[in-house]
Structure formats: C-alpha cells, structure tokens
A tleap script that builds the chain and sets N, CA, C and O, in Angstrom:
source leaprc.protein.ff14SB
mol = sequence {
  NMET LYS VAL LEU LEU ILE SER ASN ASP ALA
  GLY GLY TYR ALA HIE HIE VAL GLU ALA PRO
  ASP ASN THR THR VAL GLN GLN MET PHE GLU
  ARG HIE VAL GLY THR PHE HIE ALA ASP SER
  TYR LEU ILE ARG VAL ASN ARG GLN PRO ALA
  ALA ALA ASP GLN PRO LEU ARG ASP GLY ASP
  ARG VAL SER PHE THR PRO LEU LYS ILE GLU
  GLY ALA CILE
}
set mol.1.N position { 41.597 16.694 -72.684 }
set mol.1.CA position { 42.503 17.804 -73.115 }
set mol.1.C position { 43.644 17.231 -74.086 }
set mol.1.O position { 43.876 16.036 -74.271 }
set mol.2.N position { 44.216 18.166 -74.587 }
set mol.2.CA position { 45.225 17.732 -75.429 }
set mol.2.C position { 46.590 18.267 -75.314 }
set mol.2.O position { 46.700 19.492 -75.265 }
set mol.3.N position { 47.731 17.481 -75.261 }
set mol.3.CA position { 48.979 17.982 -74.887 }
set mol.3.C position { 49.961 17.380 -76.081 }
set mol.3.O position { 49.680 16.414 -76.790 }
set mol.4.N position { 51.068 18.099 -76.138 }
set mol.4.CA position { 52.024 17.789 -76.922 }
set mol.4.C position { 52.929 16.941 -76.364 }
set mol.4.O position { 53.600 17.312 -75.401 }
set mol.5.N position { 53.060 15.687 -76.906 }
set mol.5.CA position { 54.079 14.347 -76.296 }
set mol.5.C position { 55.172 14.450 -77.283 }
set mol.5.O position { 55.016 14.465 -78.504 }
set mol.6.N position { 56.472 14.532 -76.541 }
set mol.6.CA position { 57.721 14.350 -77.287 }
set mol.6.C position { 58.349 13.128 -76.581 }
set mol.6.O position { 58.442 12.984 -75.362 }
set mol.7.N position { 58.781 12.236 -77.574 }
set mol.7.CA position { 59.627 11.102 -77.002 }
set mol.7.C position { 60.975 11.090 -77.727 }
set mol.7.O position { 61.155 10.985 -78.941 }
set mol.8.N position { 61.766 11.199 -76.888 }
set mol.8.CA position { 63.401 11.113 -77.703 }
set mol.8.C position { 63.987 9.579 -77.371 }
set mol.8.O position { 65.200 9.374 -77.331 }
set mol.9.N position { 62.989 8.511 -77.135 }
set mol.9.CA position { 63.349 7.249 -77.007 }
set mol.9.C position { 63.499 6.561 -78.547 }
set mol.9.O position { 62.553 6.756 -79.310 }
set mol.10.N position { 64.488 5.875 -78.968 }
set mol.10.CA position { 64.824 5.350 -80.009 }
set mol.10.C position { 64.669 6.436 -81.100 }
set mol.10.O position { 65.462 7.375 -81.034 }
set mol.11.N position { 63.719 6.434 -82.130 }
set mol.11.CA position { 63.644 7.040 -83.328 }
set mol.11.C position { 63.089 8.384 -82.702 }
set mol.11.O position { 63.590 9.397 -83.191 }
set mol.12.N position { 62.314 8.543 -81.889 }
set mol.12.CA position { 61.823 9.759 -81.315 }
set mol.12.C position { 60.691 10.190 -81.987 }
set mol.12.O position { 60.680 9.789 -83.151 }
set mol.13.N position { 59.505 11.025 -81.597 }
set mol.13.CA position { 58.353 11.472 -82.107 }
set mol.13.C position { 57.737 12.780 -81.349 }
set mol.13.O position { 58.028 12.978 -80.169 }
set mol.14.N position { 57.037 13.502 -81.930 }
set mol.14.CA position { 56.252 14.443 -81.347 }
set mol.14.C position { 54.768 14.469 -81.957 }
set mol.14.O position { 54.594 14.431 -83.175 }
set mol.15.N position { 53.769 14.531 -81.092 }
set mol.15.CA position { 52.570 14.497 -81.762 }
set mol.15.C position { 51.512 14.999 -80.499 }
set mol.15.O position { 51.783 14.919 -79.301 }
set mol.16.N position { 50.351 15.489 -81.033 }
set mol.16.CA position { 49.429 15.745 -79.934 }
set mol.16.C position { 48.769 14.586 -79.910 }
set mol.16.O position { 48.542 13.757 -80.791 }
set mol.17.N position { 48.401 14.665 -78.391 }
set mol.17.CA position { 47.683 13.555 -77.883 }
set mol.17.C position { 46.370 13.912 -77.141 }
set mol.17.O position { 46.343 14.984 -76.536 }
set mol.18.N position { 45.355 13.165 -77.134 }
set mol.18.CA position { 44.174 13.415 -76.411 }
set mol.18.C position { 44.274 12.797 -74.938 }
set mol.18.O position { 44.745 11.667 -75.067 }
set mol.19.N position { 44.072 13.023 -73.859 }
set mol.19.CA position { 43.963 12.603 -72.701 }
set mol.19.C position { 43.121 13.098 -71.841 }
set mol.19.O position { 42.768 14.272 -71.951 }
set mol.20.N position { 42.623 12.246 -70.774 }
set mol.20.CA position { 41.335 12.596 -69.863 }
set mol.20.C position { 41.968 13.735 -68.801 }
set mol.20.O position { 43.154 13.859 -68.493 }
set mol.21.N position { 41.006 14.404 -68.408 }
set mol.21.CA position { 41.486 15.554 -67.684 }
set mol.21.C position { 42.030 15.041 -66.409 }
set mol.21.O position { 41.495 14.022 -65.971 }
set mol.22.N position { 43.238 15.698 -65.571 }
set mol.22.CA position { 43.706 15.192 -64.448 }
set mol.22.C position { 44.622 13.994 -64.804 }
set mol.22.O position { 44.964 13.329 -63.825 }
set mol.23.N position { 44.963 13.695 -65.683 }
set mol.23.CA position { 46.007 12.706 -66.179 }
set mol.23.C position { 47.392 13.030 -65.777 }
set mol.23.O position { 47.875 14.054 -66.261 }
set mol.24.N position { 48.085 12.342 -64.994 }
set mol.24.CA position { 49.450 12.551 -64.501 }
set mol.24.C position { 50.524 12.393 -65.328 }
set mol.24.O position { 50.265 11.773 -66.360 }
set mol.25.N position { 51.801 12.813 -65.175 }
set mol.25.CA position { 52.912 12.438 -65.993 }
set mol.25.C position { 53.239 10.986 -65.973 }
set mol.25.O position { 53.713 10.427 -66.962 }
set mol.26.N position { 52.973 10.334 -64.784 }
set mol.26.CA position { 53.065 8.722 -64.801 }
set mol.26.C position { 52.222 8.203 -65.510 }
set mol.26.O position { 52.583 7.224 -66.162 }
set mol.27.N position { 50.870 8.654 -65.625 }
set mol.27.CA position { 49.998 7.947 -66.550 }
set mol.27.C position { 50.372 8.077 -67.847 }
set mol.27.O position { 50.341 7.087 -68.578 }
set mol.28.N position { 50.732 9.163 -68.266 }
set mol.28.CA position { 51.171 9.578 -69.734 }
set mol.28.C position { 52.069 8.819 -70.068 }
set mol.28.O position { 51.947 8.233 -71.144 }
set mol.29.N position { 53.223 8.602 -69.262 }
set mol.29.CA position { 54.482 7.831 -69.273 }
set mol.29.C position { 53.980 6.327 -69.856 }
set mol.29.O position { 54.185 5.845 -70.971 }
set mol.30.N position { 53.400 5.873 -68.942 }
set mol.30.CA position { 53.002 4.273 -68.872 }
set mol.30.C position { 52.134 4.273 -70.237 }
set mol.30.O position { 52.425 3.392 -71.046 }
set mol.31.N position { 51.113 5.159 -70.570 }
set mol.31.CA position { 50.348 4.885 -71.699 }
set mol.31.C position { 51.100 4.900 -73.135 }
set mol.31.O position { 50.675 4.376 -74.165 }
set mol.32.N position { 52.341 5.633 -72.971 }
set mol.32.CA position { 52.856 6.114 -74.313 }
set mol.32.C position { 54.277 5.406 -74.421 }
set mol.32.O position { 54.767 5.143 -75.519 }
set mol.33.N position { 54.961 5.090 -73.118 }
set mol.33.CA position { 56.449 4.341 -73.274 }
set mol.33.C position { 56.344 3.183 -72.691 }
set mol.33.O position { 56.739 2.207 -73.329 }
set mol.34.N position { 55.840 3.003 -71.463 }
set mol.34.CA position { 55.765 1.621 -70.724 }
set mol.34.C position { 56.022 1.780 -69.459 }
set mol.34.O position { 56.000 2.933 -69.028 }
set mol.35.N position { 56.308 0.748 -68.608 }
set mol.35.CA position { 56.434 0.715 -67.266 }
set mol.35.C position { 57.329 1.941 -67.026 }
set mol.35.O position { 58.278 2.242 -67.751 }
set mol.36.N position { 56.919 2.640 -65.901 }
set mol.36.CA position { 57.369 4.015 -65.386 }
set mol.36.C position { 58.670 3.652 -64.693 }
set mol.36.O position { 58.689 2.843 -63.766 }
set mol.37.N position { 59.952 4.365 -65.234 }
set mol.37.CA position { 61.143 4.228 -64.575 }
set mol.37.C position { 61.765 5.605 -64.598 }
set mol.37.O position { 62.533 6.075 -65.438 }
set mol.38.N position { 61.285 6.140 -63.525 }
set mol.38.CA position { 61.526 7.843 -63.457 }
set mol.38.C position { 63.216 7.905 -63.508 }
set mol.38.O position { 63.725 8.666 -64.331 }
set mol.39.N position { 63.929 7.240 -62.777 }
set mol.39.CA position { 65.182 7.333 -62.777 }
set mol.39.C position { 66.100 6.975 -63.988 }
set mol.39.O position { 67.313 7.167 -64.078 }
set mol.40.N position { 65.224 6.392 -64.931 }
set mol.40.CA position { 65.877 6.172 -66.387 }
set mol.40.C position { 65.570 7.070 -67.555 }
set mol.40.O position { 65.903 6.859 -68.721 }
set mol.41.N position { 64.826 8.198 -67.050 }
set mol.41.CA position { 64.390 9.259 -68.001 }
set mol.41.C position { 64.385 10.699 -67.523 }
set mol.41.O position { 64.039 10.948 -66.368 }
set mol.42.N position { 64.767 11.697 -68.397 }
set mol.42.CA position { 64.627 13.073 -68.083 }
set mol.42.C position { 63.174 13.260 -68.390 }
set mol.42.O position { 62.689 12.846 -69.443 }
set mol.43.N position { 62.426 13.928 -67.405 }
set mol.43.CA position { 61.082 13.871 -67.697 }
set mol.43.C position { 60.761 15.501 -67.388 }
set mol.43.O position { 61.161 16.066 -66.370 }
set mol.44.N position { 59.982 16.143 -68.429 }
set mol.44.CA position { 59.799 17.375 -68.348 }
set mol.44.C position { 58.439 17.859 -68.949 }
set mol.44.O position { 58.020 17.388 -70.007 }
set mol.45.N position { 57.683 18.923 -68.160 }
set mol.45.CA position { 56.490 19.352 -68.825 }
set mol.45.C position { 56.816 21.028 -68.914 }
set mol.45.O position { 57.123 21.833 -68.034 }
set mol.46.N position { 56.650 21.146 -70.077 }
set mol.46.CA position { 56.713 22.868 -70.402 }
set mol.46.C position { 58.061 23.244 -70.144 }
set mol.46.O position { 58.343 24.301 -69.580 }
set mol.47.N position { 59.075 22.247 -70.616 }
set mol.47.CA position { 60.567 22.575 -70.386 }
set mol.47.C position { 61.050 22.385 -69.014 }
set mol.47.O position { 62.246 22.548 -68.774 }
set mol.48.N position { 60.235 22.058 -68.108 }
set mol.48.CA position { 60.664 22.143 -66.589 }
set mol.48.C position { 60.541 20.810 -66.103 }
set mol.48.O position { 59.711 20.063 -66.621 }
set mol.49.N position { 61.375 20.365 -65.034 }
set mol.49.CA position { 61.422 18.959 -64.368 }
set mol.49.C position { 60.200 18.771 -63.661 }
set mol.49.O position { 59.873 19.548 -62.764 }
set mol.50.N position { 59.528 17.835 -63.984 }
set mol.50.CA position { 58.050 17.373 -63.569 }
set mol.50.C position { 58.179 16.161 -62.669 }
set mol.50.O position { 58.972 15.258 -62.935 }
set mol.51.N position { 57.420 16.150 -61.637 }
set mol.51.CA position { 57.109 14.891 -60.647 }
set mol.51.C position { 55.982 14.007 -61.198 }
set mol.51.O position { 54.978 14.471 -61.738 }
set mol.52.N position { 56.216 12.732 -61.027 }
set mol.52.CA position { 55.266 11.799 -61.253 }
set mol.52.C position { 53.671 12.027 -61.384 }
set mol.52.O position { 52.806 11.741 -62.212 }
set mol.53.N position { 53.729 12.690 -60.136 }
set mol.53.CA position { 52.254 12.763 -59.885 }
set mol.53.C position { 51.502 14.151 -60.111 }
set mol.53.O position { 50.403 14.477 -59.664 }
set mol.54.N position { 52.523 15.019 -61.059 }
set mol.54.CA position { 51.967 15.886 -61.345 }
set mol.54.C position { 50.819 16.035 -62.705 }
set mol.54.O position { 51.030 15.564 -63.823 }
set mol.55.N position { 49.746 16.702 -62.351 }
set mol.55.CA position { 48.708 16.702 -63.249 }
set mol.55.C position { 48.944 17.463 -64.551 }
set mol.55.O position { 49.457 18.581 -64.499 }
set mol.56.N position { 48.631 16.968 -65.601 }
set mol.56.CA position { 48.619 17.584 -66.852 }
set mol.56.C position { 47.539 18.542 -67.235 }
set mol.56.O position { 46.374 18.229 -66.989 }
set mol.57.N position { 47.812 19.675 -67.813 }
set mol.57.CA position { 47.011 20.619 -68.207 }
set mol.57.C position { 46.774 20.479 -69.747 }
set mol.57.O position { 47.583 19.821 -70.399 }
set mol.58.N position { 45.760 21.037 -70.324 }
set mol.58.CA position { 45.470 21.240 -71.906 }
set mol.58.C position { 46.263 22.193 -72.250 }
set mol.58.O position { 46.187 23.335 -71.797 }
set mol.59.N position { 47.226 21.742 -73.216 }
set mol.59.CA position { 48.101 22.712 -73.830 }
set mol.59.C position { 49.649 22.317 -73.354 }
set mol.59.O position { 50.642 22.882 -73.815 }
set mol.60.N position { 49.692 21.276 -72.377 }
set mol.60.CA position { 51.086 21.304 -72.048 }
set mol.60.C position { 51.907 20.501 -72.881 }
set mol.60.O position { 51.484 19.562 -73.555 }
set mol.61.N position { 53.272 20.941 -72.818 }
set mol.61.CA position { 54.074 20.182 -73.626 }
set mol.61.C position { 55.018 19.010 -72.765 }
set mol.61.O position { 55.783 19.421 -71.893 }
set mol.62.N position { 54.945 17.904 -72.985 }
set mol.62.CA position { 55.419 16.676 -71.963 }
set mol.62.C position { 56.706 16.038 -72.963 }
set mol.62.O position { 56.670 15.801 -74.170 }
set mol.63.N position { 57.640 15.891 -72.161 }
set mol.63.CA position { 58.805 15.325 -73.063 }
set mol.63.C position { 59.633 14.140 -72.206 }
set mol.63.O position { 60.072 14.420 -71.090 }
set mol.64.N position { 59.786 13.066 -72.670 }
set mol.64.CA position { 60.411 11.924 -72.181 }
set mol.64.C position { 61.680 11.672 -72.661 }
set mol.64.O position { 61.621 11.109 -73.754 }
set mol.65.N position { 62.907 11.885 -72.237 }
set mol.65.CA position { 64.168 11.526 -72.849 }
set mol.65.C position { 64.995 10.593 -71.893 }
set mol.65.O position { 65.143 10.761 -70.682 }
set mol.66.N position { 65.498 9.593 -72.651 }
set mol.66.CA position { 66.146 8.318 -71.866 }
set mol.66.C position { 67.574 8.971 -71.484 }
set mol.66.O position { 68.173 9.789 -72.182 }
set mol.67.N position { 68.000 8.460 -70.256 }
set mol.67.CA position { 69.374 8.763 -69.781 }
set mol.67.C position { 70.251 8.112 -70.411 }
set mol.67.O position { 71.278 8.716 -70.721 }
set mol.68.N position { 70.124 6.910 -70.726 }
set mol.68.CA position { 71.036 5.958 -71.535 }
set mol.68.C position { 70.335 5.307 -72.850 }
set mol.68.O position { 69.193 4.847 -72.852 }
set mol.69.N position { 71.034 5.337 -73.741 }
set mol.69.CA position { 70.665 4.996 -75.175 }
set mol.69.C position { 71.074 3.577 -75.546 }
set mol.69.O position { 72.281 3.335 -75.592 }
set mol.70.N position { 70.154 2.568 -75.829 }
set mol.70.CA position { 70.503 1.413 -75.889 }
set mol.70.C position { 71.569 1.068 -76.870 }
set mol.70.O position { 71.484 1.522 -78.011 }
set mol.71.N position { 72.707 0.195 -76.477 }
set mol.71.CA position { 73.821 -0.045 -77.546 }
set mol.71.C position { 74.923 1.059 -77.488 }
set mol.71.O position { 75.991 0.925 -78.085 }
set mol.72.N position { 74.642 2.048 -76.815 }
set mol.72.CA position { 75.728 3.215 -76.714 }
set mol.72.C position { 76.573 2.708 -75.570 }
set mol.72.O position { 76.219 1.986 -74.638 }
set mol.73.N position { 77.919 3.296 -75.857 }
set mol.73.CA position { 79.033 3.000 -74.953 }
set mol.73.C position { 79.006 4.175 -73.879 }
set mol.73.O position { 79.838 4.201 -72.971 }
savepdb mol mol.pdb
quit
C-alpha cells in the first residue's frame, strides 16, 4: 500500500511511502522516525488523532509532529 508520510520533525518532509498491508501507526513511526514515544509527538492519520495500534490503509495521510522542538525555550 502507499501512504503519504508527513514528518514535522527538524526540517520536515512529506512523501509517499510504500508499506506492507496492515502496517500500524507505531510500525510506520519506528520505520521512519525512530523509537516510538507517543507522548512526545502529535500523531494523526487523515488529520485525526490516531492510536499506536491503528492499521493504516492505502491512501492514508500520516503525520508525526514533535511536541517539543530541540533547542526551543
């Protein structure tokens, strides 16, 4: 399946990525961002809050936005 991945971490990026069917939000996060820390990120699928175990579907829009920016006061 293909999903639009948006990461607002550091420089940020958005691109379409391929993922196996039934990939969860947590698996996508770990694959593209690193160790899963849901309490440190605003995680959304199709602009709605998402649970870690939510399976993704073809065409979903997934975004990861850090709650704190490194170096910000």
